[in-house]
C-alpha positions in Angstrom: 25.1 -51.9 19.3 25.9 -52.7 22.9 23.7 -49.9 24.1 20.1 -50.8 24.9 18.0 -51.7 27.9 15.9 -54.6 29.0 12.2 -54.0 29.5 9.6 -56.7 29.9 12.2 -59.2 28.9 13.0 -57.5 25.6 15.8 -55.3 24.4 15.0 -51.6 23.5 17.0 -48.7 22.2 16.4 -45.0 22.6 16.2 -42.5 19.7 19.9 -41.4 20.0 21.1 -45.0 19.7 18.9 -45.5 16.7 20.2 -42.3 15.0 23.8 -43.3 15.8 23.2 -46.6 14.1 21.8 -44.8 11.0 24.7 -42.3 11.1 22.4 -39.3 11.4 22.1 -36.6 13.9 19.5 -37.1 16.7 16.6 -34.7 17.0 17.8 -32.6 19.9 14.3 -31.4 20.9 13.1 -35.0 21.7 13.9 -36.7 25.0 15.5 -39.8 23.6 15.3 -41.6 27.0 11.5 -41.5 26.9 11.3 -42.7 23.3 12.2 -46.4 23.0 12.2 -48.8 20.0 12.0 -52.5 20.4 14.5 -55.1 19.1 13.4 -58.3 17.4 15.7 -61.3 16.6 15.5 -63.5 13.5 17.2 -66.8 12.9 19.1 -67.7 9.7 16.5 -68.3 6.9 13.6 -66.6 8.7 11.5 -64.1 6.7 11.3 -60.6 8.2 8.4 -59.6 5.9 6.9 -61.1 2.7 5.7 -59.6 -0.6 2.1 -58.3 -0.2 2.2 -58.3 3.6 0.5 -55.3 5.1 3.0 -52.6 5.8 3.2 -51.0 9.3 6.9 -51.1 10.3 10.4 -50.0 9.1 13.3 -52.1 10.2 16.9 -51.1 11.1 19.6 -53.7 11.0 21.4 -53.7 14.3 23.5 -56.8 13.6 23.5 -59.6 11.1 23.0 -59.9 7.3 19.9 -60.2 5.1 18.8 -60.2 1.5 15.8 -58.5 0.0 14.2 -60.2 -3.1 11.5 -60.1 -5.6 9.8 -63.4 -6.5 8.1 -64.0 -9.8 5.1 -66.2 -10.5 7.4 -69.2 -11.1 9.1 -68.8 -7.7 12.3 -67.4 -9.2 14.2 -64.9 -6.9 15.7 -61.6 -8.0 18.0 -60.3 -5.3 17.6 -56.6 -4.7 20.0 -55.9 -1.9 22.1 -57.3 1.0 21.2 -55.2 4.0 23.6 -55.1 7.0 24.3 -53.1 10.1 22.9 -49.6 9.8 20.6 -50.2 6.8 16.9 -49.6 6.8 14.3 -52.2 5.5 10.7 -51.9 4.4 10.8 -48.5 2.7 9.2 -50.1 -0.4 6.0 -50.6 1.6 5.2 -46.9 2.2 3.6 -46.3 -1.2 1.0 -49.0 -1.3 1.0 -49.9 2.4 2.1 -53.4 1.4 5.7 -54.6 1.2 6.8 -54.9 -2.4 9.8 -57.2 -1.6 10.7 -60.0 0.8 13.4 -59.8 3.4 15.2 -62.9 4.5 17.9 -63.3 7.2 21.2 -64.7 5.8 22.5 -65.0 9.4 21.1 -64.6 12.9 19.9 -61.0 13.0 18.9 -58.3 15.5 16.6 -55.7 14.0 15.1 -52.5 15.5 11.4 -51.9 14.8 10.3 -48.4 13.8 6.4 -48.4 13.7 5.5 -46.2 10.8 2.5 -44.5 12.5 4.7 -43.7 15.5 7.4 -42.3 13.2 5.0 -40.1 11.2 3.4 -38.8 14.3 6.8 -37.8 15.7 7.7 -36.2 12.4 4.6 -33.9 12.5 5.8 -32.6 15.8 9.5 -32.7 15.3 10.3 -31.6 11.7 14.1 -32.2 12.1 13.4 -35.9 12.8 11.2 -36.1 9.7 13.9 -34.5 7.6 16.7 -36.9 8.7 14.5 -39.9 8.2 13.8 -38.8 4.6 17.5 -38.5 4.2 18.0 -42.1 5.3 15.4 -43.3 2.8 17.0 -41.2 0.0 20.3 -42.7 0.8 18.9 -46.2 0.2 17.4 -45.0 -3.1 20.7 -43.5 -4.2 22.5 -46.8 -3.5 19.9 -48.7 -5.6 20.4 -46.2 -8.5 24.1 -46.6 -8.3 23.7 -50.4 -8.6 21.4 -50.1 -11.7 24.0 -47.8 -13.3 26.8 -50.3 -12.6 24.8 -53.2 -14.1 24.3 -51.3 -17.3 27.8 -50.0 -17.8 30.3 -52.6 -16.5 31.5 -56.0 -17.7 30.8 -59.1 -15.7 34.3 -59.1 -14.2 34.1 -55.4 -13.3 30.7 -56.0 -11.6 32.1 -58.7 -9.4 35.2 -56.6 -8.6 33.1 -53.5 -7.6 30.9 -55.8 -5.5 33.9 -57.1 -3.5 35.2 -53.5 -3.0 31.8 -52.3 -1.9 31.6 -55.2 0.6 35.1 -54.5 1.9 34.2 -50.8 2.4 31.0 -51.7 4.3 32.8 -54.1 6.5 35.4 -51.4 7.3 32.6 -49.0 8.2 31.2 -51.5 10.7 34.6 -51.8 12.3 35.5 -55.2 10.7 38.4 -56.1 8.5 38.2 -54.9 4.9 41.0 -57.3 3.9 39.6 -60.7 5.0 35.9 -61.4 5.4 33.2 -64.1 4.9 30.6 -63.9 2.2 27.2 -64.4 3.9 25.5 -64.8 0.6 25.9 -67.7 -1.9 27.5 -67.3 -5.3 24.1 -67.8 -6.8 22.7 -64.9 -4.8 25.6 -62.7 -5.8 24.9 -63.6 -9.4 21.2 -62.7 -9.0 22.2 -59.4 -7.5 24.7 -58.6 -10.2 22.7 -59.9 -13.1 25.1 -62.8 -13.7 25.0 -66.6 -13.7 26.4 -68.7 -10.9 29.0 -70.0 -13.2 30.2 -66.5 -14.2 30.6 -65.5 -10.6 32.5 -68.6 -9.7 34.7 -68.4 -12.7 35.4 -64.7 -12.1 36.4 -65.2 -8.4 38.7 -68.1 -9.5 40.3 -65.8 -12.1 40.8 -63.0 -9.5 42.4 -65.6 -7.3 44.6 -66.8 -10.1 46.1 -63.4 -10.9 46.5 -62.4 -7.3 43.8 -59.8 -6.8 42.1 -61.9 -4.1 42.4 -65.2 -2.2 39.4 -67.5 -2.1 38.7 -70.3 0.5 35.1 -71.3 0.0 33.2 -68.3 1.4 36.3 -66.5 2.9 37.6 -63.7 0.7 41.0 -62.0 1.1 41.5 -58.7 -0.7 45.0 -58.5 -2.0 44.8 -55.6 -4.4 41.8 -53.3 -3.7 43.0 -50.6 -6.1 43.2 -53.0 -9.0 39.7 -54.2 -8.2 38.4 -50.6 -8.2 39.7 -49.9 -11.6 39.4 -53.2 -13.3 37.4 -53.2 -16.6 38.0 -56.6 -18.0 40.3 -59.6 -17.3 42.9 -60.5 -19.9 42.2 -63.7 -21.9 42.8 -67.0 -20.1 45.8 -67.7 -22.4 47.4 -64.5 -21.5 46.8 -65.1 -17.8 48.3 -68.6 -18.2 51.4 -67.0 -19.8 51.6 -64.4 -17.0 51.3 -67.0 -14.3 54.0 -69.2 -16.0 56.4 -66.3 -16.3 55.7 -65.3 -12.7 56.3 -68.9 -11.5 59.5 -69.1 -13.5 60.8 -65.8 -12.1 59.9 -67.0 -8.6 61.7 -70.3 -9.1 64.8 -68.6 -10.5 64.8 -66.2 -7.6 64.5 -69.1 -5.1 67.3 -71.0 -6.9 69.5 -67.9 -6.8 68.9 -67.5 -3.1 69.7 -71.2 -2.5 72.9 -70.8 -4.6 74.0 -67.8 -2.6 73.3 -69.6 0.7 75.4 -72.6 -0.5 78.3 -70.3 -1.6 78.2 -68.6 1.7 78.2 -71.9 3.6 81.2 -73.1 1.5 83.1 -69.9 2.1 82.4 -70.0 5.8 83.6 -73.6 6.0 
């Protein structure tokens, strides 16, 4: 969001700018210029909030990429989500007044602070604001439910395929390319999110690259066939893929040889 204003050396956004970022309608009865919300920046690797920390603030991602995780008694992480521009963090702290997860910046981030007491006070006076904020929280819940449903119903390959399609769609919604993008998360983090091992994620990405669905260059992903990724259920066995690739390579070589022969014939005829 380029909009915002400096005050006391910090960046602030008004209510309309916040609502635009969340893709909701602004409460028309509130003077948005008088109601400002502060921005806070986090560096890659910094924690926005930790598990058990006292809850007092909701966060909206203005720019950057994060992950939210649960951490068990042995220090193992379970990735819950990858928030990015327009997403809200901290909703899980409302119930107990303590954050139930940890949020970590995967890149340099700019977040907008929504103090919860301030938000609830405004909601009591302006019911339309309260309703749209409930809508945003519900949207986050629906996304998590869809994720749980996907984990239970799809194969490992299909989970990775849907994950890439979802990322592509979200990049497109932010105005970025949906065909070529960088993964801000590691393959291990993707595996944790999808309920898969690091090896399975890496092997699946390599297989997608092998059959021409995507291109892979370290963390850079190129989407070549989004429709196939959306409908993919399982990959063919590796032997079948090898035969397909061999047949495709042979056909390509024959086509190139034919083109070279035609060019040679044309050159001879011209001479």
